N, C-alpha and C positions, 0 to 999 in steps of 0.2 A: 636464466633461472633466478639470479639474484633480483633482477628487475621485477619478475612476477611475484616474488616473495616480499617485495617492498624494501629490499636492502639496496637502495639506490647508490649509496656511497660505495659499497662493494662492487656493484655493477660498473660504476664509473671508473673505479680504480683498475679493474680488469680491462675496460674499454681503452683507457689512456695508455695501458701497457702494450696494446697491440701495435705491431709495426705497420700492418696494413689494415685499414678499416673499410670494410665493404659497406655498400648502401644498406644492407640488411642489419649490420651492427649499429649503424647510426640510427636507423629507423626504430630498432628495438629499444635503444636507450632513450630516444625522444618519447616514444609511446609510454615507456615505464615512468618517465619523469612526470608526464601529464597525469597518468592514472594515480600517482602517489603524491600529488599536490605540488609538484615542482614545475608548474606551467610556465613560469617566466624562464626557468632554465631550459625548458623544451624549445622555446622560440629562439633563444640564444644558440642552442645546439644546432638547430636547423640552419641558422645564419652561418655558423662555423662550417657546417657540412658543405654549404655552397662555396664558401671562401676557399676551402681546401680542395675544391675541384671534384668532390665525389658526385657522380651523376645522380640526380634526383629523378625518380620515375613515378608512375601512377600508384604503384604499391606503397611507396613511401607516404604519399599524401593520404591514401585510403586508410592506412594503418594509423597515422597520426590523427586524422579526423575521427576515426572510431574511438580513439582514446579521449579526444575532446568531448565526444557525445557521451561516453560513459561517465566522464567526470563533470559533465555540465559546465564545461570551460568555454563559455561563449567568447570572452575577450580574446583568448588565445586562438580559438577557432577562426575568428575574423582575421587575426594576424596570418594564420596559415592560408586563409582564402586569398589574402593579398599576395603571398608567395606563389600560390597556384596561378594567379593571374599573370604575375611577372615572369613565371617560368613557362608560360604558354600551355598550361594544362587545363585551362577553363573549358575547352571544347571536348575534353575527354569524358565520355559518358559515365564511366565508372567513378571518376572523381566527382562529377556533378551530382551523381546519385548520393555519394557519401556526404557531400555538402548539404543536400536536402535533409538527409538523416541527422547530421550534426545540428543544423539549425532547428530542426523539429524537436530533437531531444533537449535542446537548450531553450526552447520556448520562443524562439525568434521566428515567428511564422512569416512575417513580411520578407525576411531574407530568404527563407526557404522558397517562398513563392517566386521571388525574383530569379533564383537559380532555375527553378522548374520552368518558368516561362521562357527562359533563355535557351532551353534545350531544343534543338531542332527536331531530332527524331528520338522520342521517348520510348523506352522499353518498359517491361513490366515492373522492374525495380524502381524506375522513376515514378510511375503512377502509384505504386504501393507505398513508397517512401513519403510521397506528398499526402496520400490518404492517412497514413499513420501520423504524420505531423498534425494534420487537422484534428484527428480523433483524440490524440493525446492532449491537445490544447482545448478540447471540448467545443471546437468549431464544427459541429456535426453536420450542419447543412452544407458546409463547404466540402466536407468529406464525401457526403452523398452525391453532390453535384459532380465532384471529380471522378467518383466511381462510375457514374452514368456516362460522363464524357469519355472515360476509358473504354467502356463497352461500345459506345458509338464509333470510336476510332478503330475498333477491331482488335483490341488487346484483351485476351481472356484472363480473368483473375486466377490467382492460385490460393493456396491455403492461408498464406500470410495476409493477402488482401482481404479475404473473408474474415479472418480473425480481427483485423483492425476495424472493418466496417461493422462487425457485430459488437465490438466495443463501443462504437459510436451509438449504435441502437440502444445499448444498455444505458448509456449516459442520458439519452433523451426519452427512454421508454417507448421507442418506436416499434411496437409489436408487429404492425402490418408490414413495415419495411423488413423487419427481422424474418418474418415468414417468407417474404419474397426472396431474401438472401438464402434461406434454408432450401427453397426449391432450386435456386440457381446453383447452390453449392453441391447438391446431389448430382446435378448435371455435369458440373465442371470438375469437381475433385472426387466425387464418389464417396466411398467410405473412408473417412479421415478422422483419426482419433482426436486430434487437436481441434479440428473444426467442430466435431460433435460436442466436445466439452464446452467450447465457446457458445454453441447453440443452446446447450442446457442452461448455461449461465445467463444468456440473453433472455430465454423464456422466464427464468426465475426473476430477473430484474424488471421485466416488463409485466409481471403479475400474472403470468399464465402457468399455473401449477400443472394443469392437465397437459399442456404442450410439452413441458419439461419431462414429465413422467412418460408420456407416450413416446417421445424420442428415445429416452433411456431404454424403454422396453424393446424398441425396434433395433437398437444397436447390436449387431451380431458379436462384435469384439469390444469388450469393455475394459479399459485400462484403469489404473488407480485414480487418475485425474477425473475420469468420468464418474467413478464410484463415489469419490469424495464430493464432487459437484452435486450429485443427486441427493446425497445425504444432507448437504448444505441447503438444498431446495426444501426438503422435508422439514428441516430445522426452522427455516425462515417462516414457513407457513403453519408450523405446529401440526404437520400432517403425520400423526403417529402411525396410523395403519399403513400408509404408503412407506414410511420409514422402516417399519417392520418387514414389509414386502422386499424392500431393497436389502435389508439385513439378511433375510432368508436366502436371497439370491447370492449374496456375498459368501454366506456360509457354504452354499452348495458348490462354489468354485474354489473354496479354500482361501478366500481373500480377507476373511473377517478378522484374522489375527495379525495382519500387517499393521505396523505401529500407526502410520498415518490414518489408516482406515479406522482403527480402534479409537483414536482421538476424535475422528469425525462422528463415529457412532455414539460415543459418550456425549458429545456436543448435541447431537440430534435428539437423543433420548432426554437429555437435560432440558433442552428448549421445548420439548413436547410434554414435559412434566412427569416423565416416567423415571423417577430416581432409582427405583429398584433395578430396572434394566440397565441404566447408566452405570450403576455400581457393579452389576454383574460383569459388564464388559471391562470395567476398570480392574476387577479381580483377575481376569484372564490375561490382561496385557502385561507387557514388560514395564517395570516401574522405575527404570533408570533414566526417565525423561521428564524434566520439569514441566514440559508442555502438557503432558497427559495429566499430571497432578493439578495444574492450573485449570484445565478444562473440567475436570470433575469437581473441583472447588467452585468454579463458576456455575456449574449445574446446581449444586446445593444452594449457592447464594441466590440464584435466580428464583429458586423455589422457597425462599425464606428460611433456610436451614443454617442460620449463622453459627450455631455451636458446632454443627457438623463440619463447617469450613475450618473452624479453629482446631477441631480434632485432626483434620487432614493436615493442617499446618504443622502440628506437633508430630504427626506420623511421618511427614516428610523429613523432618529433622532427625528423627530416630533412625531413619533408613539412609541417612547421609545424602539426601537430595536437598541441596541448599536452595531455599526459596529465592526467586528473583523479583524484580519490580512488579511483574504481572501478578505474581502470587500475592504480594502485599496489597495491590490495588483491589483484587478480588476480595481479600479478607477485610479490608477497610470498608468496602462497599457493603459487604454482608453485615458488618457491625453497624453501619449507618442505618440499614433497613430494619435491623432487629434490636437496636438500642444497646448493644454490648459495649458500653463506654470503656470499662476497665480493659477488656480484651483489645480494643482499638488503641488505647494509650500504650499498652504493652507492645503491640506490633509496630506502632509508629516509632516508639523508642528503639526497638530492635533494628528498624530500618536505618535510623540515624547513626547507628554504631558501626556501619560498614560502608566503605566507599562504593562497593559494587551495587548497593541497594539504597544509597542516600536518596531521600524523598525528592521526587520531581513534582512538577505542578499538578499532575493528576492526583497524586497521593495527598498533597496539601488540600486540594479541592474536596477530596473524600472526607478528610478530617473536618473541613469547614462545614460540609453538609451534615456530618454527624453531630458536631457541637450545636449547630443551629436547630436541628431536629430535637435535640435534648433541651432546647430553650436556653442554652448558654451563649447568648448573643454577644456579650462583651468578649468572651473568650474567642468566639469565631471571628469577630471583627479584629481582635488583636492578632489572631493567627494570620489573617489576610494581610494586615498592614505591616506585620513584622517578619513575614516569611523571607528567607534569603533569596527568593526568586521574584521576578517581576510578576505581580498578579495579572492574570489574563481576563478577558471578558467573561469567560466561564466562571472564574473565581468570584467575580462580583455578582454575576447572575445567580450563582448558587446561594450567595448570601441574600440577595434580593428576594428570591423565590421563597425562602423560608421565613421572610419577614411577614408573609401573609398569615402565618399561624398565630403570631402574637400581635399582629397589627402594630408593628414597631415603625412608626412613620419616620422618625428621625434617622434610624439606621437604613430604612428603605430609600429615603431621599439621597443619603450619602452613597449608597451602593449604586443607585440608578445614575447618579452624576458620573461616577467612575465608568459605568458601562457606556454612557453616551460619549464620554471623552475618548474611549477606545474605538467606538463604532457608532457614528452618528446615524447610520441607517438601521440600527437595531431597534425594531419597533416593539419587541416583546417587553422591554423594560417599561415602556410607557403604559402598556396594558396592565402589567402587574402593579405599577404605582397607582394607576387609576382605580383598580380594584381595592387596594389598601385604603385609599382616600374614601372610597364608597363605604367600606366596612367601618371606618372610623366615624363617619357621619351617622351611620345607622345606629351606632352604639351611643 
């Protein structure tokens, strides 16, 4: 219990007070140490476990590797792999599958492949873990070839396999492959809520609005995830009438007042430009959630209603909903697009007064954009150069982009130089600089 709650010292004290320590006790403490940042301690504990003669089994290694995967602890994971080899568990299929998963989650695809190739008789988990590793590292062609090889060798995919392959399709925009997977999924897993949601998202990301809508209409049992996904589809494409159709269906089944659905409805109506409907949903929803407030604020900001965003900000405070960083980012963006300098300064100062909302790079970039749009180039340059954080490429690109308005060549050259120092392959800065030179010559 203490380990799960992050109180490692308390867990260790209880552990050391035990007269007899079972393999399960050792495993629990080692896994907790990894998950809460004590990876070096975890390796030492495993060595002690072996020295004290406590038998190590596959469950020990599977649990510890899962913790390494969760914590992206590659260095420690490799240490555990060495222990596995020395303990004679390399041939254990469940341990090998856990190694593939750990290496995949840690981004070490070569190591994952080495383990996968070394498995003599792979099961569904082996194939799915390798496909997931490729998909997560965006090596989508390898994911697809592994999936095809799995089918050729007679292993049928399950829902997890399909979800990972659909993720690969989303990354690459592979609509034709996604449709093939849709047909195969209907045959192999039938009606599956998680796969259906993944399919909706695949159609959305591959640019097929009609495909996403048709699938949603055909689903006999729709859960919250599917409902939120279809609203996200409508929001992405500005498909107001389709969004209203989905809303009508949700109202019919009584799901329209679920908090997450309300947030998605507000987002959809805001993205589709229907502020009246967004505000109506906001009025019906529970307002003890900052995410809902941020979503409706973003809707007003996206539609150029900067003062309405500021009114919401004040209303939040009056209802004891303390704004978070997302609130301030939305507010600063709205101020930037509508020229509300005084409001922006007020909000930025309010952020700086609280540790919980101390400005991060996104908020500094918003202020840089606002100052530049207002023609206050010296102030915007000073903000970027003197901010307490390291300026990013986006910081300098923000400054560079606004130089086109005033054709400020000196500032543009300085900003472009910083962009190129941070990313030599960033071609956008060259294009902007060339346009500024062209405008200067024309004048």
